[in-house]
KEPADO-233487 format. One record per residue (C-alpha): y, x, z; residue in one letter; residue number from 1. Coordinates in Angstrom, 2 decimals, m for minus. Layout:
// residues N
        v        u        w  type  seq
        Y        X        Z     a  NUM
...
// end
This chain:
// residues 395
        v        u        w  type  seq
     0.00     0.00     0.00     m    1
     3.41     1.48    m0.96     p    2
     5.51     2.80     1.88     q    3
     8.86     1.10     2.40     t    4
    11.98     3.19     1.89     n    5
    12.93     2.55     5.52     g    6
     9.67     3.96     6.91     n    7
     9.78     6.90     4.53     r    8
    13.36     7.66     5.48     l    9
    12.49     7.50     9.20     t   10
     9.68    10.04     8.79     i   11
    11.91    12.39     6.80     l   12
    14.72    11.94     9.34     f   13
    12.37    12.90    12.20     l   14
    10.95    15.75    10.13     g   15
    14.45    17.12     9.64     q   16
    15.07    16.78    13.37     l   17
    11.92    18.73    14.31     l   18
    12.43    21.43    11.70     f   19
    16.09    21.94    12.56     t   20
    15.32    22.11    16.28     a   21
    12.66    24.77    15.71     s   22
    14.80    26.65    13.21     f   23
    17.81    26.61    15.53     s   24
    15.75    28.47    18.13     i   25
    15.25    31.24    15.58     d   26
    18.90    30.91    14.65     l   27
    20.01    31.41    18.25     t   28
    17.68    34.23    19.27     l   29
    16.31    36.08    16.24     t   30
    19.42    38.19    15.67     g   31
    19.45    39.13    19.35     i   32
    15.70    39.88    19.49     v   33
    15.95    41.89    16.28     g   34
    18.84    43.86    17.80     y   35
    16.69    44.66    20.83     q   36
    13.43    45.48    19.01     l   37
    14.72    47.24    15.89     a   38
    14.17    51.01    15.78     p   39
    17.55    51.23    14.00     d   40
    20.45    48.85    14.76     r   41
    21.10    48.55    11.02     t   42
    17.82    46.60    10.82     l   43
    18.89    44.11    13.51     a   44
    19.26    41.21    11.07     t   45
    16.11    42.06     9.08     l   46
    13.83    39.58    10.93     p   47
    16.36    36.80    10.37     y   48
    16.85    37.82     6.75     a   49
    13.08    37.70     6.22     l   50
    13.14    33.98     7.01     i   51
    15.47    33.52     4.08     t   52
    13.72    36.03     1.80     l   53
    10.28    34.48     2.26     v   54
    11.77    31.02     1.81     a   55
    13.27    32.33    m1.45     c   56
     9.91    33.65    m2.67     l   57
     8.12    30.45    m1.65     t   58
    10.57    27.70    m2.54     t   59
     9.83    27.39    m6.27     f   60
     6.08    27.41    m5.57     f   61
     6.65    24.75    m2.90     a   62
     8.39    22.45    m5.39     s   63
     5.67    22.93    m8.02     i   64
     2.92    22.36    m5.46     l   65
     4.52    19.10    m4.35     m   66
     4.94    18.11    m7.99     g   67
     1.15    18.39    m8.34     r   68
    m0.15    17.32    m4.93     l   69
     2.68    15.26    m3.49     g   70
     5.32    15.69    m0.80     r   71
     2.90    14.91     2.05     k   72
     0.56    17.85     1.43     v   73
     3.46    20.25     0.96     g   74
     5.25    19.20     4.14     f   75
     2.06    19.54     6.22     i   76
     1.41    23.02     4.82     l   77
     4.98    24.03     5.60     g   78
     4.74    22.81     9.20     a   79
     1.45    24.69     9.63     s   80
     3.24    27.90     8.61     a   81
     5.88    27.10    11.25     g   82
     3.17    26.88    13.91     i   83
     1.85    30.30    12.89     a   84
     5.37    31.75    12.85     g   85
     6.12    30.66    16.40     g   86
     2.83    32.00    17.77     l   87
     3.12    35.35    15.96     v   88
     6.71    35.79    17.15     s   89
     5.57    35.14    20.71     f   90
     2.84    37.77    20.39     q   91
     5.36    40.22    18.91     a   92
     7.57    39.94    21.97     l   93
     4.55    40.38    24.24     a   94
     3.63    43.56    22.32     a   95
     7.25    44.64    21.86     h   96
     6.52    45.03    18.14     s   97
     9.38    44.82    15.63     f   98
     6.95    44.75    12.70     l   99
     4.94    41.85    14.13     l  100
     8.16    39.99    14.89     f  101
     9.14    40.35    11.24     c  102
     5.78    38.80    10.28     c  103
     6.44    35.84    12.58     g  104
     9.89    35.16    11.17     t  105
     8.50    35.49     7.64     a  106
     6.07    32.65     8.38     a  107
     9.00    30.53     9.56     v  108
    10.50    31.18     6.12     g  109
     7.55    29.35     4.55     v  110
     8.28    26.40     6.86     f  111
    11.91    26.43     5.69     q  112
    10.89    26.56     2.02     a  113
     9.05    23.24     2.31     f  114
    11.34    21.57     4.86     a  115
    14.43    22.00     2.69     q  116
    12.95    19.37     0.35     y  117
    13.09    16.63     3.00     y  118
    16.55    15.59     1.82     r  119
    15.52    15.56    m1.84     l  120
    12.37    13.57    m1.06     a  121
    14.65    10.91     0.43     a  122
    16.49    10.62    m2.90     a  123
    13.33    10.44    m5.07     d  124
    13.24     6.68    m5.50     n  125
    16.94     5.87    m5.82     h  126
    18.81     5.28    m9.06     e  127
    22.46     5.29    m7.93     s  128
    24.60     8.17    m6.65     d  129
    25.73     6.07    m3.70     a  130
    22.15     5.39    m2.57     a  131
    21.19     9.04    m3.04     r  132
    24.18    10.25    m1.03     a  133
    23.42     7.82     1.81     r  134
    19.73     8.80     1.94     s  135
    20.47    12.53     1.83     i  136
    23.14    12.17     4.52     a  137
    20.77    10.09     6.68     t  138
    18.02    12.69     6.56     v  139
    20.41    15.56     7.25     l  140
    21.80    13.65    10.24     s  141
    18.41    14.17    11.88     g  142
    19.84    17.53    12.83     g  143
    22.35    15.91    15.23     v  144
    19.78    15.61    18.04     i  145
    18.28    18.94    16.97     a  146
    21.67    20.61    17.36     s  147
    21.43    19.92    21.09     i  148
    17.65    20.15    21.50     l  149
    17.14    23.46    19.68     g  150
    19.67    25.66    21.53     p  151
    18.67    23.94    24.79     l  152
    15.03    24.92    24.22     l  153
    16.15    28.42    23.26     a  154
    17.97    28.70    26.59     s  155
    15.07    27.19    28.57     l  156
    12.53    29.40    26.85     g  157
    14.60    32.52    27.34     d  158
    13.28    33.04    30.90     d  159
    10.24    30.75    30.72     l  160
     7.71    33.59    30.97     i  161
     8.43    36.21    33.66     p  162
     8.66    39.70    32.23     g  163
     8.90    38.47    28.63     l  164
    12.52    37.56    27.84     p  165
    12.93    35.16    24.89     h  166
     9.15    34.81    24.35     a  167
     8.86    31.28    25.72     g  168
    11.38    30.02    23.18     a  169
     9.07    30.96    20.32     y  170
     6.27    28.91    21.88     l  171
     8.64    25.97    21.55     f  172
     8.95    26.78    17.82     v  173
     5.17    26.40    17.48     a  174
     5.13    23.15    19.47     v  175
     7.91    21.55    17.40     l  176
     6.19    22.58    14.15     a  177
     2.96    21.01    15.46     s  178
     4.73    17.70    16.01     f  179
     6.14    17.96    12.48     s  180
     2.68    18.43    10.95     a  181
     1.36    15.39    12.82     l  182
     4.38    13.32    11.77     l  183
     3.90    14.11     8.07     m  184
     0.38    12.68     8.19     l  185
     2.12     9.29     8.11     g  186
     4.10    10.03     4.93     l  187
     3.02     8.32     1.73     k  188
     3.99     9.41    m1.76     d  189
     5.43     6.25    m3.29     n  190
     5.49     7.45    m6.85     t  191
     2.52     8.58    m8.85     r  192
     2.63    12.32    m9.54     q  193
     3.48    13.40   m13.07     i  194
     0.61    15.19   m14.86     p  195
     1.75    18.66   m15.85     l  196
     0.57    19.99   m19.19     q  197
     0.15    23.73   m19.25     g  198
     3.11    24.21   m16.95     g  199
     5.60    23.28   m19.68     r  200
     7.23    20.56   m17.69     k  201
     7.99    22.91   m14.80     i  202
     9.74    25.63   m16.78     s  203
    13.47    25.94   m17.34     l  204
    13.14    24.05   m20.62     r  205
    14.77    21.09   m18.89     f  206
    18.16    22.83   m19.28     l  207
    17.85    22.32   m23.04     r  208
    16.55    18.77   m22.72     q  209
    19.25    17.28   m20.51     i  210
    22.72    16.36   m21.80     t  211
    25.69    18.78   m21.61     p  212
    27.27    16.68   m18.86     t  213
    24.04    16.72   m16.85     e  214
    23.75    20.47   m17.40     r  215
    27.28    21.11   m16.10     r  216
    26.61    18.90   m13.07     s  217
    23.33    20.67   m12.43     y  218
    24.85    24.16   m12.58     l  219
    27.70    23.08   m10.30     l  220
    25.15    21.69    m7.85     a  221
    23.20    24.95    m7.85     v  222
    26.37    27.04    m7.35     a  223
    27.70    24.78    m4.58     t  224
    24.45    24.79    m2.62     n  225
    24.07    28.56    m3.00     a  226
    27.63    29.31    m1.88     l  227
    27.61    26.94     1.09     s  228
    24.26    28.10     2.43     y  229
    24.81    31.83     1.92     s  230
    28.27    31.90     3.53     v  231
    27.06    29.82     6.46     m  232
    23.96    31.97     7.04     m  233
    25.87    35.23     6.83     v  234
    28.35    34.14     9.49     l  235
    25.68    32.52    11.67     m  236
    23.47    35.61    11.65     s  237
    26.20    38.05    12.71     i  238
    28.29    35.87    15.04     t  239
    25.74    36.05    17.93     p  240
    25.72    39.85    17.62     i  241
    29.53    39.92    17.46     h  242
    29.71    37.78    20.63     v  243
    27.23    40.01    22.47     l  244
    29.21    43.09    21.46     q  245
    32.18    41.52    23.23     q  246
    30.16    41.52    26.47     g  247
    29.00    37.89    26.60     h  248
    25.46    36.67    27.30     d  249
    22.74    34.63    25.54     v  250
    23.67    31.44    27.40     t  251
    27.12    31.46    25.83     l  252
    25.65    32.17    22.39     v  253
    23.32    29.21    22.87     s  254
    26.23    26.88    23.65     k  255
    28.19    28.11    20.64     m  256
    25.20    27.54    18.36     m  257
    24.85    24.06    19.81     m  258
    28.43    23.24    18.80     a  259
    27.85    24.68    15.34     h  260
    24.61    22.79    14.73     l  261
    26.14    19.56    16.01     f  262
    28.93    19.89    13.43     a  263
    26.40    20.73    10.72     m  264
    24.56    17.45    11.01     f  265
    26.74    14.93    12.83     s  266
    29.20    15.01     9.93     s  267
    26.60    13.81     7.38     s  268
    27.85    10.18     7.30     p  269
    31.40    11.48     6.77     l  270
    30.23    13.72     3.93     s  271
    28.36    10.87     2.25     g  272
    31.39     8.60     2.54     w  273
    33.70    11.30     1.19     l  274
    31.45    11.90    m1.82     y  275
    31.20     8.18    m2.64     n  276
    34.96     7.67    m2.29     r  277
    36.38    10.90    m3.74     m  278
    33.74    12.20    m6.13     g  279
    32.14    15.61    m6.48     a  280
    35.11    17.86    m7.26     s  281
    37.37    16.62    m4.44     t  282
    34.53    16.74    m1.93     t  283
    33.65    20.30    m2.92     i  284
    37.29    21.42    m2.75     m  285
    37.51    19.94     0.76     t  286
    34.51    21.97     1.87     g  287
    35.86    25.15     0.27     l  288
    39.21    24.72     2.03     t  289
    37.44    24.42     5.38     l  290
    35.44    27.59     4.66     l  291
    38.64    29.51     3.99     i  292
    39.97    28.21     7.30     g  293
    36.83    29.50     9.04     v  294
    37.21    33.01     7.64     a  295
    40.93    33.17     8.47     l  296
    40.30    31.92    12.00     l  297
    37.68    34.63    12.52     n  298
    40.15    37.40    11.73     v  299
    43.14    35.96    13.59     t  300
    41.55    34.65    16.81     v  301
    39.03    36.95    18.51     s  302
    38.38    35.10    21.78     n  303
    35.30    32.98    22.49     v  304
    37.12    29.67    22.07     y  305
    38.34    30.66    18.62     g  306
    34.84    31.74    17.56     l  307
    33.38    28.49    18.88     c  308
    35.92    26.46    16.87     l  309
    35.17    28.63    13.85     s  310
    31.43    27.90    14.11     l  311
    32.16    24.19    14.46     f  312
    34.31    24.22    11.32     m  313
    31.64    26.25     9.53     l  314
    29.06    23.57    10.25     g  315
    31.39    20.83     9.01     l  316
    32.22    22.72     5.81     a  317
    28.55    23.41     5.11     w  318
    27.62    19.75     5.49     n  319
    30.35    18.54     3.14     i  320
    29.36    21.08     0.47     l  321
    25.63    20.62     0.91     f  322
    25.69    16.82     0.71     v  323
    27.86    17.08    m2.43     a  324
    25.63    19.72    m4.02     g  325
    22.40    17.91    m3.12     s  326
    23.64    14.58    m4.47     t  327
    24.72    16.26    m7.70     l  328
    21.34    17.96    m7.91     l  329
    19.42    14.70    m7.56     a  330
    21.66    12.92   m10.08     a  331
    21.94    15.68   m12.69     a  332
    18.22    15.67   m13.55     v  333
    17.18    12.00   m13.51     p  334
    14.03    12.66   m15.57     h  335
    11.16    12.71   m13.09     e  336
     8.98    15.09   m15.09     e  337
    11.63    17.82   m14.85     y  338
    12.40    17.45   m11.14     r  339
     9.87    19.97    m9.74     p  340
    11.21    22.78   m11.94     g  341
    14.86    21.79   m11.60     a  342
    14.77    21.39    m7.84     q  343
    12.58    24.47    m7.41     g  344
    14.95    26.66    m9.42     f  345
    17.98    25.34    m7.53     s  346
    16.40    26.00    m4.15     e  347
    15.26    29.44    m5.30     f  348
    18.80    30.44    m6.29     v  349
    20.21    29.05    m3.03     t  350
    17.76    30.91    m0.84     v  351
    17.98    34.10    m2.92     l  352
    21.76    34.26    m2.44     c  353
    21.29    33.53     1.26     t  354
    18.66    36.26     1.61     a  355
    20.90    38.83    m0.06     i  356
    23.75    37.90     2.25     g  357
    21.59    38.05     5.36     c  358
    20.07    41.39     4.41     f  359
    23.51    42.88     3.80     a  360
    25.21    41.33     6.83     s  361
    23.70    43.62     9.46     g  362
    24.62    46.78     7.58     a  363
    28.03    45.32     6.68     a  364
    28.79    44.50    10.32     l  365
    28.05    48.11    11.24     k  366
    29.69    49.58     8.14     g  367
    32.84    47.62     7.27     v  368
    33.14    45.49    10.40     g  369
    33.66    41.84    11.31     w  370
    37.10    41.41     9.78     e  371
    36.26    42.81     6.35     w  372
    33.21    40.57     6.06     i  373
    35.51    37.58     6.52     n  374
    38.02    38.95     4.00     y  375
    35.25    39.29     1.40     i  376
    34.11    35.74     2.10     i  377
    37.67    34.45     1.66     t  378
    38.08    36.13    m1.73     v  379
    34.70    34.80    m2.89     t  380
    35.58    31.22    m1.96     i  381
    39.01    31.42    m3.61     v  382
    37.41    32.65    m6.86     l  383
    34.81    29.88    m6.73     f  384
    37.51    27.25    m6.14     g  385
    39.58    28.60    m9.04     a  386
    36.58    28.36   m11.34     r  387
    35.91    24.82   m10.17     l  388
    39.48    23.80   m10.97     i  389
    39.37    25.38   m14.42     i  390
    35.95    24.27   m15.65     f  391
    35.06    21.13   m13.68     y  392
    38.22    19.04   m13.55     k  393
    36.46    16.00   m14.96     k  394
    33.48    15.98   m12.57     l  395
// end
C-alpha cells in the first residue's frame, strides 16, 4: 500500500533530526579531538575533513544505489555506517590513536553521504516549486531539536567515561545512528524505480537533454549548494579551535555550536517562505549578504559574544542558500530517469568543495590566520554575487 506523503515526510523529518544530532556531536568535538590526538597540529582538522572527503567519494554512488534499490535501502546502509563510525571513534579515543579516529570519522562520512538525500527524497513526488520548497524546509527543520540535543549530548558525553575525555560522546553517535536505521525500516518507496539501461541514464548526458533554462537553473543550484556548504563547514571546523586558542573550554564551544545549529534549522520555514515569495535570485542574494556579514563580524569583533552571533548568522545564511539551491535542484531536472545522476553529481560537487575547504582550513589557520581566512571568504562571496547578478538576472 502506498505511503502517504505525511507519513513519509514524518520519517524523513525524524531521520534528519537523528542524523543532525549525531553529526553535531562530531561537529562540536572532532576538531578538538583531532587537535589533541594529531602528531602535527597542522593535521588537527584532518579527521573532520575526512567526514567530508568520504562523503564526497560516496555521494554519487549513494544516489545511483538509491536509484536502483530505493531510498529505504540506501538510508539504512548509511545509518549502519554511522553506527560503525561512532564505535570506531570511541575505540580510537580509548587507544589514543589518531589513525583509528580518522577511520571512525570516515565512516561518519558515509552516513552523511546518504543522509544528505533526505531533503531531496521529500521532494520526489511533488510537481510544484512551492510544494518542493515546503517539503525540503520541513525536513531540514528536523535539525531544530537536533541543534539542542546534539551539543547537549556532546557535553554530557565529554566526561561520561572516567579517564576517557570525549569518548562517551561518540557512543551517543552510534546510538543515534542505530535509532535512524530502525526508523528507516518504516520508509516506503512510493514510486517505482526506473530501470537503468547500461548506466546511460545515470551519466551526465542529462545536461544535453534538458532545456537551456533548466540547465542554467541546475548549474546555479549546484554552485549555490557548494558555496553555502563549503563556507559554512570551513568556518565551523576552525571556530572551535579559534575559541580554544583564546583560552575557553569545551562547554562554551558546545553552547556556541548549539546556537549555530539552532539557526541552521529553525530558519527553514522562513527560507521556504522567502523562496516562494521572492524567487531564487533574491533569496540567494539575501543569503550571500548574510555570509559577507558573518566574515566581516569575525574580523571586527573578537570576543565570544561576537563569535556566537557570527555562528548564528552563519547558520541562518546557510539555510537560506541551501533551501534555495535544493529547491532549484529538484525543479531543474524534472525528468525522473535523470534524477539519480543529476542529484548525485550535484551532491558530489558540493561535498568535494567542502572537503577541499576543510582540508585547507587547518593549515590556513596556522599559516595565514583567522582574519585572512575571513577576508578570502568575503572576496569569494562578492565574486559569486557579481556573477549571479550578471548571468542570472532572470531566474
